[in-house]
C-alpha positions in Angstrom: -0.1 0.0 0.0 2.9 2.5 0.9 4.5 1.6 -2.6 1.2 2.7 -4.2 1.1 6.1 -2.5 5.0 6.7 -3.2 4.2 6.0 -6.8 1.4 8.4 -6.9 3.4 11.1 -4.9 6.3 10.8 -7.5 3.9 11.4 -10.3 2.2 14.2 -8.7 5.6 15.7 -7.8 6.5 15.7 -11.4 3.2 17.4 -12.2 3.8 20.2 -9.7 7.3 20.7 -10.5 6.9 21.1 -14.3 3.5 23.0 -14.2 2.2 21.4 -17.2 -1.2 20.0 -18.4 -2.8 17.8 -20.7 -2.2 20.4 -23.9 1.4 20.7 -24.5 3.0 22.6 -27.3 5.4 21.0 -29.9 8.5 19.8 -28.1 7.1 19.8 -24.6 6.1 16.3 -23.3 3.2 15.8 -20.8 4.7 16.0 -17.4 3.0 12.8 -16.2 4.8 10.8 -18.6 8.4 12.4 -17.9 9.2 12.4 -21.7 9.4 15.0 -24.3 7.0 14.4 -27.4 10.0 13.2 -29.2 10.5 10.3 -26.7 14.2 11.1 -26.3 14.2 12.6 -22.8 12.7 9.9 -20.5 13.6 11.3 -17.2 12.0 8.3 -15.3 13.9 5.3 -17.2 17.3 6.6 -18.0 20.1 9.0 -17.3 19.7 12.2 -19.3 22.1 12.8 -22.1 20.1 14.4 -24.6 19.3 18.2 -25.0 16.1 19.7 -24.0 13.8 20.7 -26.7 15.3 23.3 -29.1 13.1 26.2 -27.7 14.7 25.7 -24.3 18.2 27.3 -24.0 20.2 24.9 -22.1 21.7 21.3 -22.5 21.0 18.4 -20.0 24.6 17.4 -20.1 27.3 18.6 -18.1 27.2 21.1 -15.0 28.2 24.4 -16.7 25.2 27.0 -16.9 25.9 29.9 -19.0 24.0 33.1 -18.2 22.7 35.1 -21.0 24.8 38.1 -21.6 22.1 40.4 -23.1 19.7 40.7 -20.1 19.4 44.3 -19.0 19.7 44.8 -15.2 16.2 45.8 -14.6 14.6 42.8 -16.5 17.0 40.5 -14.8 15.7 41.8 -11.4 12.1 41.5 -12.6 12.7 37.9 -13.7 14.3 37.0 -10.4 11.6 38.6 -8.5 8.9 36.7 -10.4 10.6 33.3 -10.2 10.9 33.9 -6.4 7.2 34.5 -6.1 6.5 31.5 -8.2 8.4 29.3 -5.6 7.5 31.0 -2.5 3.8 31.4 -3.3 3.7 27.7 -3.8 5.5 26.8 -0.7 3.2 29.0 1.2 0.2 27.6 -0.5 -1.0 31.1 -1.6 -3.0 30.2 -4.6 -3.9 33.8 -5.6 -0.1 34.8 -5.5 0.9 31.8 -7.4 -1.6 32.3 -10.1 -0.7 35.9 -10.4 2.6 35.0 -11.9 1.1 32.4 -14.2 0.6 33.6 -17.8 -3.1 33.9 -18.7 -2.5 32.3 -22.0 0.4 29.9 -21.3 2.0 27.8 -24.0 2.9 24.9 -22.2 -0.3 24.1 -20.0 -3.8 25.1 -19.4 -4.4 28.1 -17.0 -7.8 26.9 -15.6 -6.4 23.2 -15.2 -3.2 24.5 -13.5 -5.4 26.4 -11.0 -7.3 23.3 -10.2 -4.4 21.1 -10.0 -2.5 23.4 -7.5 -5.6 24.0 -5.4 -5.8 20.2 -5.2 -2.2 19.9 -4.3 -2.5 22.6 -1.5 -5.3 20.6 0.0 -3.6 17.3 0.0 0.1 17.7 0.2 2.9 19.7 2.1 5.4 20.6 -0.6 8.5 22.7 -0.5 10.6 23.5 -3.5 14.0 25.1 -3.1 16.1 26.4 -6.0 19.8 26.8 -6.3 21.9 28.0 -9.4 19.1 30.4 -10.5 20.3 31.9 -13.8 18.7 33.6 -16.9 19.9 31.6 -19.7 18.2 33.0 -22.5 16.5 36.5 -23.1 14.7 38.7 -25.5 12.3 41.5 -24.9 9.2 39.1 -25.0 10.4 36.0 -23.5 13.2 34.8 -21.1 14.3 31.4 -19.7 15.4 30.8 -16.1 17.4 27.7 -15.2 17.4 26.3 -11.6 18.5 23.4 -9.9 15.6 22.3 -7.7 15.1 20.3 -4.7 11.5 19.2 -4.0 10.2 17.7 -0.8 6.6 16.4 -0.7 4.4 14.6 1.9 0.9 13.5 1.5 -1.0 15.0 4.5 -3.4 12.0 5.0 -0.7 9.1 4.8 2.5 10.7 5.8 4.1 9.3 2.6 7.1 11.3 1.6 9.1 11.8 -1.6 12.3 13.9 -2.1 13.3 14.7 -5.5 15.9 16.8 -7.4 16.2 18.0 -10.8 16.9 20.8 -13.3 14.2 23.1 -14.4 13.9 25.8 -17.1 11.1 28.0 -16.4 10.0 29.9 -19.5 8.6 33.4 -18.9 6.8 35.7 -21.3 5.8 39.3 -21.1 2.1 39.8 -20.4 1.0 43.5 -19.7 4.6 44.5 -19.3 5.2 41.8 -16.5 6.9 38.6 -16.6 4.7 35.5 -16.3 5.4 31.8 -16.4 4.3 30.5 -19.7 5.8 27.0 -19.7 8.1 24.8 -17.7 10.7 22.0 -18.5 11.8 19.7 -15.6 14.0 16.6 -15.7 14.5 14.7 -12.5 18.0 13.6 -11.5 18.7 10.0 -11.9 18.0 8.0 -8.6 20.6 5.6 -8.1 
């Protein structure tokens, strides 16, 4: 029975960390399957040696993360603040604040489904996400990509079942009404040995 809950928690953890729904754009896989649509990046079954989809500006191999050099200081500050709200609001289970940094018309998931999924997660799980190596890796005036190494700890409130997971995430931001908003997310979990 505990294995059943652990499996369920792992799948939900992937859902929450990637902020993706049923409708994915080309190159983005369903977060519940852990694969890109090309089938090349199966985070659940093998080590990651392939590159992320071409729209995402980093390679899954190696440890070096290159910061974009063309990011104006004010834009970098705004991106880092929005990313910080994105993580903190989720950890604090503040649905209104969390949804305030989600794009109204995201490319990688459905806005209304995201709201439902996050609300359900807040009702059933205690989740804590922490980020390191937060870096703007790609930037233009309408879209930016922020890389982070994530540590995710999740506990189901009714059973006490726990899952801890680490991985790499690229959060893609788009400008909406002059503000940066999360429009899609790519997450690949570290291989568990």
